LOZA-146607 format. One record per residue (C-alpha): x, y, z. Coordinates in steps of 0.05 Angstrom, whole numbers, plus 5000, padded with zeros to 4 digits. Example, Ala and Ser with C-alpha at 12.3 -4.5 7.8 and 13.67 -1.06 7.14 Angstrom:
2
524649105156 527349795143 
# end
This chain:
36
688187230990 687886520964 686586271035 680486711042 677986490973 678785760995 674985881060 669386221021 668985630972 668685141030 663085541063 659285570997 660184820987 657684661057 651585111047 650184790979 651184091008 646484221066 641084481018 641683930966 643383331010 638383351067 642082841110 644582931181 651983041176 656883261231 661983721199 668783731232 669384451207 665184861255 664785481212 669785861255 675086231216 681885921228 687086391255 693886331222 
# end
C-alpha cells in the first residue's frame, strides 16, 4: 500500500541521514510501525 511505501521511504531516509550526517539527533519517530 502507499502507506507502507511511505514508511519504508521514511526508514530509508533516516538510515541514510544517520550514515551521512553523523550528528546526534533525537528522532520523534521511534521506528515503531504505526497502527491504523
